[in-house]
C-alpha positions as CSV (number, residue, x, y, z in Angstrom):
1,M,-72.6,-64.2,-15.1
2,N,-73.1,-62.6,-18.5
3,L,-76.4,-61.1,-19.4
4,Q,-77.3,-63.8,-22.0
5,D,-76.9,-66.6,-19.4
6,A,-78.7,-64.6,-16.7
7,L,-81.7,-64.0,-19.0
8,Y,-81.8,-67.7,-20.0
9,N,-81.7,-68.9,-16.4
10,W,-84.2,-66.2,-15.3
11,L,-86.7,-67.1,-18.1
12,S,-86.3,-70.8,-17.6
13,I,-87.1,-70.6,-13.9
14,K,-89.9,-68.0,-14.5
15,V,-91.6,-70.6,-16.6
16,V,-91.2,-73.2,-13.8
17,H,-92.4,-70.8,-11.2
18,E,-95.5,-69.9,-13.1
19,A,-96.3,-73.5,-13.7
20,R,-95.6,-74.6,-10.1
21,T,-96.8,-71.7,-7.9
22,D,-96.5,-73.7,-4.7
23,D,-92.9,-74.6,-5.3
24,K,-90.9,-72.5,-2.9
25,A,-87.5,-73.4,-4.4
26,A,-88.7,-72.2,-7.8
27,L,-89.9,-68.9,-6.3
28,D,-86.6,-68.4,-4.5
29,T,-84.6,-69.2,-7.6
30,Y,-86.8,-66.9,-9.7
31,E,-86.2,-64.1,-7.2
32,F,-82.5,-64.7,-7.2
33,F,-82.2,-64.4,-10.9
34,T,-84.5,-61.3,-10.9
35,T,-82.0,-59.7,-8.5
36,I,-79.1,-60.5,-10.8
37,L,-80.9,-58.9,-13.7
38,T,-82.0,-55.8,-11.9
39,E,-79.0,-55.2,-9.6
40,D,-76.0,-56.6,-11.5
41,H,-77.1,-55.9,-15.0
42,R,-79.3,-52.9,-14.2
43,L,-82.3,-54.0,-16.3
44,E,-85.6,-52.3,-16.0
45,N,-89.1,-53.0,-17.4
46,I,-88.5,-56.7,-18.1
47,E,-91.3,-58.2,-20.1
48,V,-91.8,-61.5,-21.8
49,E,-93.6,-62.2,-25.1
50,I,-94.2,-65.5,-26.8
51,V,-94.0,-65.4,-30.6
52,D,-93.9,-69.1,-31.7
53,P,-91.2,-70.5,-31.8
54,M,-89.5,-68.0,-29.5
55,Y,-89.7,-66.4,-26.2
56,I,-88.8,-62.7,-26.5
57,V,-87.5,-60.9,-23.5
58,H,-87.9,-57.1,-23.7
59,Y,-86.1,-54.8,-21.3
60,V,-84.5,-51.4,-20.8
61,K,-80.8,-51.2,-20.1
62,E,-79.1,-47.8,-19.7
63,G,-82.1,-46.1,-21.1
64,Q,-82.2,-48.2,-24.3
65,Q,-84.9,-50.7,-25.2
66,E,-83.4,-54.1,-26.0
67,Q,-84.5,-57.7,-26.4
68,K,-83.2,-61.2,-26.5
69,Q,-84.8,-64.3,-28.0
70,F,-84.8,-67.9,-26.8
71,P,-86.3,-71.0,-28.4
72,I,-89.5,-72.1,-26.6
73,D,-88.3,-75.7,-26.4
74,L,-85.0,-74.7,-24.9
75,I,-86.7,-72.6,-22.2
76,E,-89.4,-75.1,-21.3
77,A,-86.9,-78.0,-21.1
78,L,-86.3,-77.3,-17.3
79,L,-90.0,-77.5,-16.6
80,E,-90.3,-80.7,-18.6
81,Q,-87.4,-82.3,-16.7
82,I,-88.9,-81.3,-13.4
83,Q,-92.4,-82.6,-14.3
84,S,-91.0,-85.9,-15.6
85,E,-89.1,-86.6,-12.3
86,P,-91.5,-88.4,-9.9
87,K,-89.9,-87.2,-6.7
88,Y,-90.8,-83.6,-7.6
89,N,-94.5,-84.3,-8.3
């Protein structure tokens, strides 16, 4: 999985996990993608900032500070889908 996709998936499920703290599947998935970022892509110091209309993910890779940006509506789409599905609520 490339870094862009891994960050997108990690951030999407991070938002879900933070909104649904009792959701074990969300926690497990968040931990899975955190492992991909830290072990496969060797990211460190991963932090998230919201600057409307974007989520900005800051991280260190190979000693260099880097960042990626994602539209808020794209990242929060997974949470909205889960919340709109009655069987998950």
